[in-house]
C-alpha positions as CSV (number, residue, x, y, z in Angstrom):
1,M,-24.0,-8.2,2.2
2,S,-21.2,-7.4,4.8
3,T,-22.1,-5.1,7.6
4,R,-18.4,-4.5,8.5
5,L,-16.9,-1.1,7.8
6,Q,-15.4,-1.2,4.3
7,V,-12.1,0.5,3.9
8,Q,-10.1,0.5,0.7
9,I,-6.5,1.8,0.8
10,V,-4.8,3.0,-2.3
11,S,-1.1,2.6,-1.9
12,D,2.3,1.8,-3.3
13,F,5.0,-0.2,-1.5
14,L,7.4,2.6,-2.5
15,C,5.8,5.2,-0.3
16,P,7.0,5.3,3.4
17,F,3.7,6.8,4.4
18,C,1.9,3.7,3.0
19,R,4.0,1.6,5.4
20,V,2.7,3.9,8.2
21,A,-0.8,3.2,6.7
22,C,-0.3,-0.4,7.7
23,E,-0.5,0.6,11.3
24,R,-3.6,2.6,10.6
25,A,-5.2,-0.4,8.8
26,S,-4.4,-2.7,11.8
27,W,-5.9,-0.1,14.1
28,L,-9.1,0.1,12.0
29,E,-9.4,-3.7,12.0
30,R,-8.9,-3.9,15.7
31,E,-11.1,-0.9,16.8
32,Y,-13.8,-0.9,14.2
33,D,-13.8,-4.4,12.8
34,A,-12.9,-2.8,9.4
35,E,-12.6,-5.0,6.3
36,I,-9.4,-3.7,4.5
37,E,-8.7,-3.9,0.8
38,W,-5.4,-2.6,-0.5
39,L,-5.5,-1.2,-4.0
40,P,-2.4,-0.6,-6.2
41,W,-1.1,2.8,-7.2
42,D,2.0,3.2,-9.3
43,L,3.7,6.2,-7.6
44,H,6.7,6.5,-9.8
45,P,6.1,4.9,-13.2
46,E,9.1,6.9,-14.5
47,Y,11.6,5.0,-12.4
48,P,13.9,2.7,-14.4
49,A,13.5,-1.1,-13.9
50,E,16.4,-1.2,-11.5
51,G,15.2,1.8,-9.4
52,I,17.2,4.9,-8.5
53,P,20.1,5.5,-6.2
54,R,19.0,6.4,-2.7
55,S,21.4,9.3,-2.8
56,E,19.1,11.0,-5.3
57,L,16.2,10.8,-2.9
58,V,18.3,12.1,0.0
59,A,19.5,15.0,-2.1
60,K,15.9,15.8,-3.1
61,Y,14.2,15.7,0.3
62,G,17.1,16.3,2.7
63,G,18.1,14.5,5.9
64,E,15.4,16.0,8.1
65,H,12.7,14.4,6.0
66,F,14.1,10.9,6.6
67,E,14.5,11.7,10.3
68,N,10.8,12.5,10.4
69,V,10.0,9.3,8.5
70,T,12.1,7.2,10.9
71,Q,10.2,8.8,13.9
72,M,6.9,8.0,12.2
73,F,7.9,4.4,11.8
74,E,9.0,4.2,15.4
75,D,5.7,5.6,16.6
76,C,4.0,2.8,14.7
77,G,6.3,0.2,16.2
78,F,8.0,-0.4,12.8
79,A,11.7,-0.6,12.1
80,Y,13.1,1.7,9.4
81,A,15.7,-0.2,7.4
82,P,15.2,0.2,3.6
83,H,17.8,-0.8,1.1
84,P,20.7,1.5,1.8
85,E,21.7,2.1,-1.9
86,R,18.6,1.6,-4.0
87,V,15.1,3.0,-4.1
88,P,13.3,0.2,-6.0
89,N,10.9,0.4,-8.9
90,T,7.8,-1.3,-7.5
91,H,6.1,-2.2,-10.8
92,L,6.7,-6.0,-10.4
93,A,5.8,-5.9,-6.7
94,L,2.5,-4.3,-7.5
95,E,1.8,-6.7,-10.4
96,L,2.5,-9.8,-8.3
97,G,0.2,-8.2,-5.7
98,E,-2.7,-8.7,-8.2
99,L,-1.6,-12.3,-8.7
100,A,-1.7,-12.8,-4.9
101,R,-5.2,-11.2,-4.8
102,A,-6.5,-13.7,-7.4
103,A,-5.1,-16.5,-5.2
104,G,-6.6,-15.1,-2.0
105,L,-3.2,-14.2,-0.5
106,H,-3.0,-10.5,-1.0
107,S,-2.9,-9.6,2.7
108,E,-0.1,-12.0,3.4
109,Y,1.8,-10.8,0.3
110,H,1.3,-7.1,1.0
111,N,2.6,-7.5,4.5
112,A,5.6,-9.6,3.4
113,V,6.6,-7.0,0.8
114,M,6.3,-4.1,3.2
115,V,8.4,-5.9,5.8
116,G,11.0,-7.0,3.3
117,M,11.3,-3.5,1.7
118,W,11.2,-1.4,4.9
119,E,12.7,-3.6,7.6
120,Q,14.9,-6.1,5.8
121,E,16.8,-4.0,3.2
122,L,15.4,-6.1,0.4
123,D,15.5,-4.7,-3.2
124,V,12.0,-5.6,-4.3
125,A,12.8,-4.5,-7.9
126,D,14.9,-7.6,-8.2
127,P,12.8,-10.3,-9.9
128,A,14.5,-13.0,-7.8
129,V,13.8,-11.1,-4.6
130,I,10.1,-10.4,-5.3
131,S,9.6,-14.0,-6.6
132,A,11.0,-15.4,-3.3
133,I,8.6,-13.2,-1.3
134,A,5.7,-14.2,-3.4
135,V,6.5,-17.9,-3.3
136,G,7.2,-17.6,0.4
137,V,3.6,-16.6,1.2
138,G,2.2,-19.5,-0.8
139,L,2.0,-18.4,-4.5
140,D,2.7,-21.0,-7.1
141,P,6.3,-20.6,-8.4
142,E,5.3,-21.3,-12.0
143,A,2.5,-18.7,-11.8
144,V,4.9,-16.2,-10.3
145,A,7.4,-16.8,-13.1
146,E,4.8,-16.5,-15.8
147,A,3.4,-13.2,-14.4
148,I,6.9,-11.7,-14.3
149,E,7.7,-12.9,-17.8
150,S,4.4,-11.9,-19.4
151,R,3.7,-8.8,-17.3
152,S,0.1,-9.9,-17.4
153,F,-1.0,-7.8,-14.5
154,R,0.7,-4.6,-15.7
155,A,-2.4,-3.2,-17.5
156,H,-4.5,-3.8,-14.4
157,V,-2.2,-1.8,-12.2
158,I,-2.1,1.0,-14.7
159,Q,-5.9,1.0,-14.9
160,C,-6.3,1.1,-11.1
161,T,-3.9,4.0,-10.9
162,E,-5.8,5.9,-13.6
163,E,-9.1,5.2,-11.9
164,A,-7.8,6.6,-8.6
165,H,-6.7,9.7,-10.4
166,V,-10.2,10.1,-11.9
167,A,-11.7,9.7,-8.5
168,G,-9.7,12.7,-7.2
169,I,-6.9,10.8,-5.5
170,T,-3.7,12.8,-5.9
171,G,-1.3,10.9,-3.7
172,V,-1.0,7.9,-1.4
173,P,-2.0,6.5,1.0
174,A,-5.6,7.3,0.3
175,F,-8.3,5.7,2.5
176,I,-11.8,5.3,1.0
177,F,-14.6,4.5,3.5
178,E,-17.7,2.7,2.2
179,E,-16.7,3.7,-1.4
180,R,-17.8,7.3,-0.6
181,Y,-15.6,9.0,2.0
182,L,-12.0,9.9,1.2
183,L,-9.2,10.6,3.6
184,M,-5.8,11.4,2.2
185,G,-2.5,10.6,3.9
186,A,-1.4,8.6,6.9
187,Q,-3.2,11.0,9.3
188,P,-3.5,10.6,13.1
189,H,-6.2,8.2,14.5
190,V,-8.4,11.2,15.4
191,A,-8.8,12.1,11.7
192,F,-10.1,8.6,11.1
193,E,-12.5,8.7,14.0
194,K,-14.0,11.9,12.6
195,V,-14.6,10.3,9.2
196,I,-16.1,7.1,10.7
197,A,-18.4,9.2,12.9
198,Q,-19.6,11.0,9.7
199,V,-20.1,7.6,8.0
200,R,-22.2,6.4,10.9
201,T,-24.2,9.6,11.1
202,D,-25.0,9.5,7.4
203,E,-26.0,5.8,7.6
204,A,-28.3,6.4,10.6
205,E,-30.0,9.3,8.8
206,A,-30.4,7.2,5.6
207,A,-31.9,4.4,7.6
208,A,-34.3,6.8,9.4
209,T,-35.5,8.3,6.1
210,G,-35.5,5.1,4.1
């Protein structure tokens, strides 16, 4: 049984704060030897297959919101360059993530999609684009094509999203420590330090009384 700190992160590529969560994940790996597992969450199942115009999102949230997001990305050392016209539907991206997980390539795939979507202006709703990303990290082209055609991982993504709702998760990113402790949002490092301190205190007390 692994003694490393176990951290599951519920996320959707579509959420900019889930991109920020990538920095938090790297920090947890570096500072606490955390073992990270990304879990899928379908943030906007109502989006059409082609996504929505970015102008709709700007009208909804306002320019200040995107200035704040840009600053958060810069603070993490990330570029902020999403597709200028489209906000993608990430259904296929999430589904191929499960194919990548089955092939032992989820970490590589997750990073490639995040970089492509947020730094390279790629439209990951486009089957050709997301296929190229998947194949680029080592997934079998025929398996990728079959997963897109059959949507064989769709039910699993829906199930994961529903299970997260039942567990009390209302948004992403959501960090689950040792399958017991929940921290919502891409919060500052100090918030993570407090949770980890609690995890260790509880483990020490359990060991002392066990």
